[in-house]
SERO-4910 file (N, C-alpha, C, O; in steps of 0.05 Angstrom, whole numbers):
BEGIN
 pado doro    nc1    nc2    nc3   cac1   cac2   cac3    cc1    cc2    cc3    oc1    oc2    oc3
  Met    A     17    -24      0      0      0      0     17     24      0     10     43    -15
  Glu    A     38     24     16     56     47     18     71     52     -8     75     74    -16
  Asn    A     78     30    -23     91     32    -48     74     45    -69     83     62    -84
  Val    A     48     38    -69     28     49    -87     27     80    -83     28     96   -102
  Glu    A     24     88    -57     22    116    -50     48    132    -59     47    155    -69
  Asn    A     71    119    -56     95    132    -64     97    135    -94    106    156   -104
  Arg    A     87    115   -109     86    116   -138     67    139   -147     74    155   -164
  Asn    A     44    140   -135     25    161   -142     35    189   -135     31    208   -150
  Arg    A     49    191   -112     61    217   -105     83    224   -125     85    247   -133
  Gly    A     98    204   -134    119    209   -154    107    219   -180    117    237   -193
  Arg    A     85    206   -189     71    213   -213     61    242   -212     65    257   -231
  Asn    A     49    249   -190     39    276   -186     61    297   -188     59    318   -201
  Thr    A     84    290   -174    107    308   -176    118    312   -204    124    334   -213
  Asp    A    119    289   -219    128    291   -247    109    307   -264    118    323   -281
  Glu    A     83    304   -260     64    318   -276     65    349   -269     63    365   -287
  Glu    A     69    355   -244     72    383   -237     97    396   -249     97    418   -258
  Glu    A    119    381   -248    144    390   -261    140    394   -290    150    414   -301
  Lys    A    125    376   -303    121    378   -331    105    403   -338    111    417   -357
  Lys    A     84    408   -322     68    433   -327     85    458   -323     82    477   -338
  Val    A    102    458   -303    119    481   -297    138    485   -320    142    508   -328
  Asn    A    149    463   -331    168    466   -354    154    476   -378    166    491   -394
  Ile    A    129    467   -383    113    476   -406    108    506   -404    113    520   -424
  Glu    A     99    515   -380     94    543   -377    120    559   -379    119    582   -389
  Lys    A    142    549   -369    168    563   -372    176    565   -401    186    586   -410
  Ala    A    171    544   -416    178    545   -444    161    565   -460    171    578   -478
  Lys    A    136    567   -452    118    587   -464    128    615   -458    129    632   -476
  Asp    A    135    620   -433    144    646   -425    169    654   -441    173    677   -449
  Glu    A    188    635   -444    212    639   -458    208    646   -487    221    662   -499
  Arg    A    187    631   -499    180    634   -527    169    663   -531    176    676   -550
  Ile    A    152    671   -513    140    698   -516    162    719   -513    162    738   -529
  Glu    A    180    715   -494    201    735   -489    221    736   -513    230    758   -521
  Gln    A    228    713   -525    247    713   -547    235    720   -574    248    734   -590
  Thr    A    212    711   -579    200    714   -607    174    730   -608    166    737   -630
  Gly    A    162    736   -586    136    749   -586    114    732   -597     94    742   -607
  Gln    A    117    705   -594     97    686   -604     87    669   -582    100    664   -562
  Ser    A     62    659   -586     50    642   -566     28    626   -578     18    633   -600
  Leu    A     19    604   -565     -3    588   -574    -26    592   -555    -24    587   -531
  Leu    A    -48    601   -566    -72    605   -550    -91    581   -553   -104    577   -574
  Asp    A    -91    564   -533   -106    539   -536   -123    532   -510   -130    509   -506
  Lys    A   -128    552   -494   -144    547   -469   -173    555   -472   -187    556   -452
  Asn    A   -182    560   -497   -210    570   -501   -230    547   -501   -222    524   -504
  Thr    A   -255    554   -497   -276    535   -495   -282    521   -522   -293    499   -523
  Gln    A   -275    535   -543   -280    523   -571   -259    502   -578   -261    489   -599
  Asn    A   -238    499   -561   -217    480   -568   -202    487   -594   -193    469   -609
  His    A   -201    513   -601   -186    522   -624   -157    528   -616   -151    537   -594
  Lys    A   -139    521   -634   -110    528   -629   -103    552   -646   -103    550   -671
  Ile    A    -98    575   -633    -92    599   -648    -63    607   -643    -54    609   -620
  His    A    -48    611   -664    -21    621   -662    -20    652   -660    -30    665   -678
  Leu    A     -9    661   -639     -6    691   -635     22    699   -645     42    688   -636
  Leu    A     22    718   -664     46    730   -674     46    759   -671     26    772   -678
  Ser    A     68    771   -660     68    800   -656     90    811   -674    112    801   -677
  Ile    A     82    834   -686    100    850   -704    104    876   -688     87    893   -687
  Ile    A    128    878   -675    133    901   -658    158    916   -665    176    904   -678
  Gly    A    161    941   -657    185    956   -661    191    961   -690    173    968   -706
  Glu    A    215    958   -698    223    962   -726    227    935   -739    238    916   -728
  Ile    A    216    933   -764    219    908   -780    247    907   -792    255    924   -808
  Glu    A    262    888   -783    290    886   -790    294    871   -817    281    851   -822
  Gly    A    311    882   -834    316    871   -859    342    855   -861    347    838   -844
  His    A    358    860   -881    383    845   -884    406    854   -867    426    840   -865
  Glu    A    402    876   -854    423    886   -835    412    886   -807    390    894   -802
  Asn    A    429    878   -788    422    878   -760    420    905   -749    438    922   -754
  Leu    A    399    911   -734    397    937   -721    411    937   -694    419    915   -685
  Gly    A    413    959   -680    427    960   -655    413    944   -633    389    938   -634
  Ser    A    429    936   -614    419    919   -592    399    933   -575    384    920   -560
  Asn    A    397    959   -576    378    975   -559    350    977   -574    331    988   -563
  Ser    A    350    968   -599    325    972   -615    306    947   -612    315    924   -613
  Lys    A    281    953   -609    260    932   -609    255    925   -638    248    942   -654
  Thr    A    259    900   -646    257    892   -674    241    867   -678    238    850   -660
  Thr    A    230    865   -702    218    840   -712    235    830   -734    239    844   -755
  Lys    A    247    806   -731    265    796   -751    251    778   -771    239    758   -764
  Tyr    A    251    787   -797    235    772   -817    246    743   -821    231    726   -829
  Glu    A    271    739   -815    282    712   -818    271    692   -797    273    667   -800
  His    A    259    704   -775    245    687   -755    217    684   -763    205    662   -759
  Val    A    204    705   -774    176    705   -779    169    687   -802    149    671   -800
  Leu    A    185    688   -824    178    674   -849    177    644   -844    157    631   -851
  Pro    A    198    631   -832    197    603   -827    174    595   -809    162    574   -812
  Lys    A    167    612   -789    145    606   -771    118    605   -787    101    588   -782
  Leu    A    115    625   -805     90    625   -821     88    600   -839     67    589   -842
  Ala    A    111    592   -850    111    567   -866    104    543   -848     90    525   -857
  Ala    A    114    542   -824    107    520   -805     78    521   -798     66    499   -796
  Ile    A     67    544   -795     38    547   -789     21    535   -811      2    520   -807
  Glu    A     29    542   -836     14    533   -860     16    502   -861     -4    489   -869
  Asp    A     39    491   -854     43    462   -855     30    447   -833     26    423   -835
  Ser    A     23    461   -811     13    447   -787    -17    441   -790    -33    457   -799
  Cys    A    -24    416   -782    -52    409   -782    -65    414   -754    -89    409   -751
  Glu    A    -49    424   -736    -60    431   -709    -68    460   -706    -86    466   -690
  Ile    A    -55    478   -720    -61    507   -718    -87    513   -734    -88    506   -757
  Asp    A   -106    525   -721   -132    531   -733   -133    560   -744   -147    565   -763
  Gly    A   -118    579   -733   -118    606   -742    -96    622   -731    -81    612   -715
  Val    A    -92    645   -741    -69    663   -733    -79    690   -726    -95    703   -741
  Leu    A    -71    700   -702    -77    727   -693    -51    743   -693    -31    735   -682
  Ile    A    -51    766   -706    -27    782   -710    -31    809   -695    -50    823   -701
  Leu    A    -14    814   -677    -14    840   -662      7    858   -673     30    850   -675
  Leu    A      0    883   -679     19    901   -691     23    927   -674      3    940   -668
  Asn    A     47    933   -668     54    959   -658     82    965   -670    103    961   -657
  Thr    A     83    975   -694    108    977   -708    111   1005   -720     92   1017   -729
  Met    A    136   1014   -721    142   1040   -734    149   1036   -764    155   1055   -778
  Gly    A    147   1011   -774    155   1005   -801    183    993   -801    191    980   -783
  Gly    A    197    998   -823    224    987   -825    230    980   -854    223    994   -872
  Asp    A    245    958   -857    255    949   -884    231    942   -902    214    926   -895
  Val    A    231    955   -925    209    951   -945    206    922   -955    185    911   -955
  Glu    A    229    911   -963    229    884   -975    220    864   -954    204    846   -960
  Ala    A    231    867   -930    224    848   -909    195    850   -902    181    830   -899
  Gly    A    185    875   -899    157    879   -892    138    867   -912    118    854   -906
  Leu    A    145    872   -938    128    861   -960    129    830   -960    108    817   -964
  Ala    A    152    819   -955    154    790   -954    136    779   -932    123    758   -936
  Ile    A    136    791   -909    119    782   -886     90    784   -894     74    766   -890
  Ala    A     83    808   -907     54    813   -914     46    792   -936     23    783   -935
  Glu    A     63    786   -955     55    766   -976     51    739   -964     33    724   -972
  Met    A     68    732   -944     67    706   -932     40    703   -917     25    683   -919
  Ile    A     34    724   -902      9    724   -886    -16    722   -905    -35    707   -900
  Ala    A    -15    737   -926    -38    738   -945    -43    711   -959    -65    705   -967
  Ser    A    -21    695   -962    -23    670   -976    -28    646   -957    -30    624   -967
  Leu    A    -31    651   -932    -38    629   -913    -67    618   -919    -85    634   -925
  Ser    A    -70    592   -916    -97    581   -919   -113    582   -893   -137    580   -893
  Lys    A    -99    586   -871   -112    588   -844   -125    616   -841   -115    636   -852
  Pro    A   -147    619   -826   -160    643   -821   -139    662   -806   -125    653   -788
  Thr    A   -139    688   -814   -121    707   -801   -135    731   -794   -152    741   -809
  Val    A   -128    743   -771   -139    768   -762   -116    786   -751    -98    775   -738
  Ser    A   -116    811   -757    -95    829   -747   -108    850   -729   -132    857   -732
  Leu    A    -93    859   -709   -102    879   -691    -80    900   -687    -58    893   -677
  Val    A    -85    925   -695    -66    946   -693    -68    959   -666    -89    970   -658
  Leu    A    -47    958   -651    -45    969   -624    -23    991   -625     -2    985   -635
  Gly    A    -28   1014   -614     -8   1035   -615     -6   1046   -643    -17   1067   -649
  Gly    A      7   1031   -661      9   1040   -689     19   1019   -708     32   1000   -699
  Ser    A     14   1023   -732     24   1005   -755     31   1024   -777     15   1031   -794
  His    A     57   1034   -776     65   1055   -793     80   1045   -817     92   1023   -816
  Ser    A     80   1061   -839     97   1056   -861     93   1028   -873     71   1021   -881
  Ile    A    114   1011   -874    111    984   -885     93    966   -866     86    944   -874
  Gly    A     87    976   -843     69    961   -825     40    961   -836     24    944   -829
  Val    A     34    981   -855      7    983   -866      1    959   -883    -20    947   -879
  Pro    A     18    950   -901     12    925   -917      8    901   -899     -8    883   -905
  Ile    A     24    899   -878     21    876   -859     -5    877   -846    -18    856   -842
  Ala    A    -14    900   -838    -40    903   -823    -64    893   -841    -83    881   -831
  Val    A    -62    900   -867    -85    894   -885    -81    866   -899    -99    858   -914
  Ser    A    -60    853   -893    -55    827   -907    -72    804   -897    -74    783   -909
  Thr    A    -85    808   -873   -101    786   -861   -129    786   -873   -137    804   -887
  Asp    A   -144    765   -866   -172    762   -876   -190    783   -864   -209    792   -876
  Tyr    A   -184    792   -839   -199    813   -826   -181    829   -808   -162    818   -796
  Ser    A   -186    855   -807   -167    872   -791   -183    890   -772   -205    898   -777
  Phe    A   -169    895   -749   -180    912   -728   -159    933   -721   -135    929   -725
  Val    A   -169    956   -711   -151    976   -700   -165    986   -675   -189    991   -675
  Val    A   -149    990   -653   -160   1001   -629   -167   1031   -634   -155   1043   -652
  Pro    A   -185   1043   -619   -193   1071   -624   -170   1091   -624   -171   1111   -637
  Thr    A   -149   1085   -608   -126   1103   -608   -103   1094   -626    -82   1107   -626
  Gly    A   -107   1072   -641    -85   1063   -658    -82   1081   -683   -101   1091   -693
  Thr    A    -57   1084   -692    -51   1100   -715    -39   1085   -738    -24   1066   -734
  Met    A    -47   1095   -762    -35   1084   -786    -22   1109   -801    -36   1128   -808
  Val    A      4   1106   -805     18   1128   -819     25   1119   -848     40   1100   -852
  Ile    A     15   1134   -867     19   1128   -895     37   1149   -907     30   1173   -905
  His    A     59   1141   -919     77   1161   -931     92   1148   -954     92   1123   -956
  Pro    A    104   1164   -971    120   1153   -993    145   1138   -983    153   1140   -960
  Val    A    156   1121  -1001    179   1105   -995    203   1124   -989    207   1144  -1003
  Arg    A    219   1117   -969    244   1131   -963    267   1110   -965    263   1087   -958
  Leu    A    290   1120   -973    314   1104   -974    335   1116   -957    339   1140   -957
  Asn    A    349   1099   -942    372   1109   -926    398   1109   -942    400   1095   -962
  Gly    A    417   1124   -934    443   1124   -946    444   1142   -971    426   1158   -975
  Met    A    465   1138   -988    469   1155  -1011    449   1149  -1032    444   1125  -1038
  Val    A    437   1169  -1044    418   1167  -1065    429   1182  -1089    434   1206  -1087
  Ile    A    432   1168  -1112    441   1181  -1136    418   1194  -1151    398   1180  -1157
  Gly    A    420   1220  -1156    398   1235  -1168    396   1231  -1199    400   1250  -1214
  Val    A    391   1207  -1207    388   1201  -1236    361   1189  -1241    348   1179  -1222
  Pro    A    351   1190  -1267    324   1179  -1272    320   1151  -1262    298   1144  -1253
  Gln    A    341   1134  -1264    337   1106  -1256    330   1103  -1227    315   1085  -1219
  Thr    A    342   1122  -1210    335   1120  -1182    306   1126  -1177    293   1113  -1161
  Phe    A    295   1147  -1191    268   1154  -1186    248   1133  -1198    226   1130  -1188
  Asp    A    257   1119  -1219    242   1097  -1230    240   1075  -1210    219   1062  -1206
  Tyr    A    262   1070  -1197    264   1049  -1176    245   1056  -1153    230   1039  -1143
  Phe    A    246   1080  -1144    227   1090  -1124    199   1084  -1131    183   1074  -1115
  Lys    A    192   1092  -1156    164   1089  -1166    157   1059  -1166    134   1052  -1158
  Gln    A    174   1041  -1174    168   1014  -1175    161   1003  -1147    141    989  -1143
  Ile    A    178   1010  -1128    174   1001  -1099    147   1012  -1090    131    997  -1079
  Gln    A    142   1037  -1095    117   1051  -1087     93   1036  -1099     73   1030  -1086
  Asp    A     95   1030  -1125     73   1016  -1139     68    988  -1126     45    979  -1124
  Arg    A     89    975  -1118     86    949  -1106     70    951  -1080     53    934  -1074
  Ile    A     77    970  -1064     64    974  -1038     35    983  -1043     17    972  -1030
  Thr    A     30   1002  -1060      4   1012  -1066    -14    989  -1077    -37    986  -1068
  Gly    A     -3    974  -1096    -19    952  -1107    -26    931  -1087    -49    922  -1087
  Phe    A     -8    924  -1069    -14    904  -1048    -35    914  -1029    -55    900  -1024
  Val    A    -32    938  -1019    -51    949   -999    -79    951  -1012    -98    943   -999
  Cys    A    -81    962  -1036   -107    965  -1049   -121    939  -1057   -145    938  -1060
  Thr    A   -105    918  -1061   -116    892  -1067   -127    878  -1043   -145    862  -1045
  His    A   -116    885  -1019   -124    870   -995   -141    887   -974   -145    879   -952
  Cys    A   -150    910   -983   -170    924   -967   -189    939   -986   -187    936  -1010
  Gly    A   -206    956   -974   -226    968   -990   -220    996  -1002   -235   1006  -1017
  Ile    A   -197   1007   -995   -190   1034  -1003   -183   1035  -1033   -170   1016  -1044
  Glu    A   -191   1055  -1047   -186   1058  -1075   -157   1069  -1079   -146   1083  -1062
  Gln    A   -144   1061  -1102   -117   1067  -1106   -112   1098  -1106    -93   1108  -1094
  Asp    A   -130   1113  -1121   -127   1141  -1122   -128   1154  -1094   -112   1172  -1088
  Arg    A   -146   1145  -1077   -148   1155  -1051   -123   1149  -1034   -114   1167  -1019
  Phe    A   -113   1124  -1037    -89   1117  -1021    -65   1134  -1028    -50   1143  -1011
  Glu    A    -62   1138  -1055    -40   1154  -1064    -42   1183  -1055    -22   1197  -1050
  Ser    A    -67   1193  -1054    -71   1221  -1045    -64   1224  -1014    -53   1244  -1005
  Leu    A    -71   1203   -999    -64   1204   -971    -33   1202   -968    -22   1214   -950
  Met    A    -21   1187   -985      8   1183   -985     22   1209   -990     43   1214   -979
  Met    A     11   1227  -1008     25   1251  -1016     13   1275  -1002     20   1297  -1011
  Glu    A     -3   1272   -982    -15   1294   -967      7   1311   -954     26   1300   -943
  Thr    A      3   1337   -954     23   1354   -943     15   1368   -917     31   1383   -905
  Gly    A    -10   1363   -908    -20   1378   -885    -19   1364   -859    -25   1375   -838
  Phe    A    -11   1338   -859    -11   1322   -833     16   1321   -819     17   1325   -795
  Leu    A     37   1317   -834     64   1313   -822     80   1338   -825     81   1350   -847
  Thr    A     93   1347   -804    106   1373   -804    131   1373   -822    137   1392   -835
  Lys    A    146   1351   -822    171   1350   -837    171   1330   -860    192   1324   -871
  Asp    A    147   1321   -867    146   1302   -888    118   1302   -901    100   1315   -891
  Val    A    115   1288   -923     88   1285   -935     77   1258   -926     92   1239   -920
  Gly    A     51   1256   -925     38   1232   -917     14   1238   -899      7   1261   -895
  Ser    A      1   1218   -888    -23   1221   -872    -22   1203   -847     -9   1182   -847
  Ile    A    -35   1212   -826    -39   1197   -802    -69   1191   -798    -85   1209   -796
  Leu    A    -77   1166   -798   -105   1158   -793   -106   1145   -766    -92   1126   -760
  Val    A   -124   1156   -750   -127   1146   -723   -154   1130   -720   -176   1140   -725
  Gly    A   -151   1105   -711   -176   1090   -704   -198   1090   -725   -195   1078   -747
  Asp    A   -220   1104   -719   -243   1105   -736   -237   1117   -763   -250   1110   -783
  Ala    A   -218   1134   -765   -211   1146   -791   -199   1125   -810   -205   1125   -834
  Ala    A   -184   1107   -799   -173   1084   -816   -195   1066   -825   -194   1056   -848
  Val    A   -215   1062   -809   -239   1047   -818   -256   1061   -838   -265   1050   -857
  Ala    A   -260   1087   -834   -275   1104   -852   -263   1105   -880   -277   1107   -900
  Glu    A   -235   1104   -881   -221   1103   -907   -221   1075   -919   -210   1071   -941
  Lys    A   -232   1056   -906   -233   1027   -915   -206   1015   -916   -201    996   -931
  Leu    A   -187   1027   -900   -161   1014   -897   -162    990   -878   -149    970   -883
  Ile    A   -177    994   -856   -180    973   -836   -210    966   -834   -227    984   -838
  Asp    A   -217    942   -828   -244    932   -829   -261    943   -807   -284    951   -811
  Ala    A   -251    944   -781   -267    952   -758   -249    962   -736   -225    955   -735
  Thr    A   -262    979   -718   -247    986   -694   -255    965   -672   -277    954   -672
  Gly    A   -236    959   -655   -241    939   -634   -215    932   -620   -193    941   -628
  Gly    A   -217    916   -599   -193    908   -584   -189    877   -585   -198    864   -604
  Ile    A   -175    867   -567   -168    839   -567   -192    821   -565   -192    799   -577
  Lys    A   -213    830   -549   -237    814   -548   -251    810   -575   -259    788   -581
  Glu    A   -253    832   -589   -266    831   -615   -249    816   -635   -260    802   -653
  Ala    A   -223    818   -634   -205    805   -653   -206    775   -649   -208    759   -668
  Val    A   -204    766   -623   -204    737   -617   -232    726   -625   -234    705   -637
  Ala    A   -254    740   -618   -281    731   -624   -285    727   -655   -297    707   -663
  Lys    A   -275    746   -670   -277    744   -699   -262    721   -709   -271    707   -727
  Leu    A   -238    715   -699   -222    692   -708   -236    667   -702   -237    650   -719
  His    A   -247    663   -678   -262    639   -671   -286    636   -689   -292    613   -697
  Glu    A   -299    657   -697   -322    656   -714   -312    646   -742   -325    628   -754
  Met    A   -290    657   -752   -280    647   -778   -271    619   -778   -275    604   -797
  Ile    A   -259    609   -756   -250    582   -754   -275    564   -753   -275    544   -767
  Asp    A   -296    571   -738   -320    555   -738   -333    552   -765   -343    531   -772
  Glu    A   -333    575   -781   -344    573   -807   -330    554   -826   -342    540   -842
  Ile    A   -303    554   -823   -286    536   -839   -291    507   -831   -294    489   -848
  Lys    A   -294    503   -805   -297    474   -795   -325    464   -803   -329    440   -806
  Lys    A   -344    482   -805   -371    473   -815   -371    464   -844   -385    445   -851
  Thr    A   -354    477   -860   -353    470   -889   -332    449   -895   -330    441   -918
***
């Protein structure tokens, strides 16, 4: 009898240690990558949480003091999500100042091509190349105080003032404009006029859209917070499972 109790006590201890290790691994994952698995809901849906925060890092490493989203981490994860039969949907939280154009567009294209339901939520802001990422999902939300900053493409470093340089600028701009207008309800002429607006930014051209204004321009689908975003994702997952 005593041996049985000792074995049961040992099993309970092992299970508790296992739970602690799982929670520790989750905490480390959130800390290192800004990602987590939401699987404690009553619908038994498994939702992958992906955060796009700080500056989107491209081919060059930014300083150690900068908050960054590394596209070389995000792209393989998105591929793994698409390949997984366990993940039901993806929730993307954005609070980004923008960053590398090529990296941002790569992330946006990957999200847009996922077969899993996707919902984005803009918190704080989704500026510059963060705009295509925000609209790349199946449905998008912005909190009432969230901002979207739309402006023309900028390049760092030396710029050679020749026609080829300006043609290259135009090509990049057209790629961004085409992607955004394909994945949300805003018209191309309106998006380009917001991009070239001179009355919003003191030292630059462009526009700032806050909360409801982004929805009114049909850039974002609805205003809401985490409650609305998660509820919408569960609804989309249920619809897919029905069919």
